[in-house]
C-alpha positions, -999 to +999 in steps of 0.1 A: -118+152-458-117+119-477-118+123-515-124+097-542-105+104-575-117+084-604-096+077-635-106+095-666-117+064-684-140+051-657-177+052-665-202+052-637-239+046-645-260+068-623-284+047-602-271+014-615-245-008-598-230-025-629-206-048-611-223-057-579-248-050-552-281-067-546-312-063-568-336-035-558-363-043-533-393-059-550-372-068-581-376-104-593-349-129-584-322-133-611-328-162-635-301-188-631-274-189-658-268-218-681-232-218-668-232-235-634-202-215-621-220-182-630-252-196-615-235-203-582-222-167-581-257-155-589-271-176-560-246-166-534-240-129-543-275-120-555-263-108-589-276-112-625-257-132-650-244-100-667-233-086-634-214-118-625-195-119-659-188-081-657-175-084-621-153-114-629-136-094-656-132-063-634-118-083-605-092-100-628-081-065-639-080-053-602-057-082-592-033-073-620-033-036-612-030-040-574+008-046-571+016-019-597-006+006-579+010-002-545+044+005-560+032+038-574+017+048-541+051+045-523+053+054-487+018+069-488+002+036-495-028+031-471-042-002-485-063-012-514-097-029-521-120-037-550-151-014-552-179-034-567-201-004-574-173+012-595-159-021-608-124-009-600-095-011-576-094+017-550-061+026-534-059+045-501-033+073-498-023+091-467-006+118-489-023+127-522+010+138-538+013+104-554-024+103-566-015+110-602+010+081-604-016+057-589-044+069-612-021+062-641-020+025-632-058+023-637-068+024-600-089+050-583-076+067-551-091+079-518-075+098-490-071+078-458-058+089-423-030+064-419-006+044-439-009+006-442+027+004-427+015+021-396-016-001-392+005-032-398+029-021-372+001-017-346-013-050-355+021-068-353+025-055-318-010-066-309-002-100-323+024-104-295-001-099-268-021-127-252-058-122-259-086-134-236-111-159-250-138-131-254-116-114-281-126-130-314-101-114-338-083-083-349-075-069-383-062-040-403-091-020-419-075+004-445-108+021-453-112+031-417-075+038-412-076+017-381-070-017-365-104-032-357-107-055-327-138-078-326-150-088-292-178-110-278-206-088-266-205-084-228-171-102-226-143-094-202-120-075-226-114-041-211-078-047-201-069-060-235-086-031-253-069-006-230-035-019-239-045-021-276-056+015-277-022+027-264-005+012-295-022+035-321-055+038-340-078+010-327-116+007-330-138-020-315-167-040-330-189-065-311-201-099-321-223-127-307-203-154-324-167-165-319-149-185-347-140-221-344-121-244-367-139-266-392-123-301-387-146-330-382-148-367-373-150-394-400-182-390-420-191-399-456-176-377-483-146-367-503-114-359-497-090-370-471-088-386-436-062-381-409-052-412-389-085-428-401-105-404-380-107-367-387-118-356-421-106-325-438-105-311-474-076-307-499-066-272-505-043-270-536-020-293-554+017-284-551+048-302-564+050-334-544+016-332-527-010-307-515-015-280-489-043-279-464-051-266-429-026-270-401-052-278-374-062-310-394-030-329-384+005-327-371+037-336-389+039-374-395+002-380-393-011-406-419-034-395-446-059-417-465-078-406-496-116-406-503-114-443-512-097-453-480-063-460-497-031-447-482-024-413-497+007-400-478+017-382-446+019-347-432+054-335-440+050-302-422+022-285-402+018-253-383-011-244-359-018-222-340+002-191-351-004-203-386-030-227-400-013-244-429+002-278-437+019-297-465+010-333-472+035-353-492+017-379-513+026-414-526+008-447-532+000-438-568-017-405-561-009-376-584-014-338-584-036-318-608-043-281-609-080-284-602-105-273-576-136-295-574-170-280-584-189-310-569-213-310-598-226-276-587-201-259-611-175-273-635-142-281-619-120-250-618-084-248-632-058-231-611-035-208-630-018-188-603-021-172-568-026-135-573-042-120-542-078-108-545-082-075-527-110-068-502-143-064-519-136-091-545-159-121-550-145-154-539-157-191-538-149-220-516-148-258-523-150-282-493-160-318-487-190-311-465-208-282-480-192-283-515-193-250-534-202-216-520-194-180-529-192-146-512-169-116-508-135-109-493-141-088-462-106-082-449-070-092-452-044-097-424-069-105-396-057-123-364-083-149-353-082-159-317-093-195-316-096-215-284-063-233-293-045-199-298-043-170-322-037-175-359-022-145-378-025-130-413-059-146-421-083-134-448-120-129-437-149-137-460-187-139-457-187-174-474-203-201-453-186-233-442-191-263-419-171-290-401-151-311-426-146-281-449-113-273-432-083-271-455-105-267-486-098-243-515-107-206-516-104-194-552-111-162-571-115-166-608-086-190-616-063-176-589-057-197-557-063-177-526-060-200-495-072-229-474-103-229-452-094-224-415-125-217-394-154-193-387-189-192-373-224-201-387-233-227-413-245-229-449-282-229-438-282-197-419-250-181-432-219-170-414-183-159-419-152-180-427-115-172-425-088-188-447-050-189-445-035-174-476-019-200-499+011-178-507+022-180-470+025-218-470+042-218-504+068-194-490+072-211-456+079-245-470+095-236-504+066-252-523+055-246-559+018-244-569+007-269-596-009-247-623-026-253-656 
């Protein structure tokens, strides 16, 4: 039986979700905050101003605790996530012998059926298989102790699923929508243009340039800025398999540790790239739909685009649209990744995946520009 162990200092208010959740049915809509960033979080997450500010503090703590808790869990580590109702990091353990050590780090613990190492091994093998177009994605779900394969409803997927189930714990979910990338033809708006045609969005400044999505352009492609002036060239790019790129800049352009708020919120400073665990709030900046927020749904998901699979993606319920590709995902002041693709739009909603920024930094030996 799964058990939740809560640290001795945790206070849970009965009947009240201090850190998250949506207002009760019939409750008045939360009044917008005077702080535009907090107001955007209120709008997109359905929280009050107090809930937003509390949650931001709690999520910052969870990001700090996460690597320490993982180390304390040892071989029993089954994954971790932010629980908005508790306002704390929760760590899954396949063996409760290390529960005391994990609780001492400030995290809560829950018993799960499988280790994250086992689930990652199953997913890694699945990543080597060719998936049909009706398979949308697959990811590790530490809460369920399974690898979840998402398929198009009514699609021709039985052979793929049969092979997947032989690898280990696999469950299936259905969807009516299959993700696509968010690149677009030249239209008005900020940030940058590839070969004077496709528009994408800047991700994060790094020493010597910036990172963005790989599907936006191949190595050597010319990049022009929002004003039409020459900005630089794609120094390296990877897609599919990955979806990241490095653009080396010149022509008088320079780097700053800033994510644009587009007048919706103040511009955000970037101070690092600590990973936000599932359940954390997260916001996205892009040149089409500007600033939107939501929640991290899953880490390490493989997305099966028409062009091929992309691995180790992060899934969110933040909306996005064509031209937002490459744009910044940020949690608090911590860079998370670059917009890749998804389904839906910012009128009706949808889901969006991003390529974690730490992957491109490691792949190309880059250093994030931070405040």
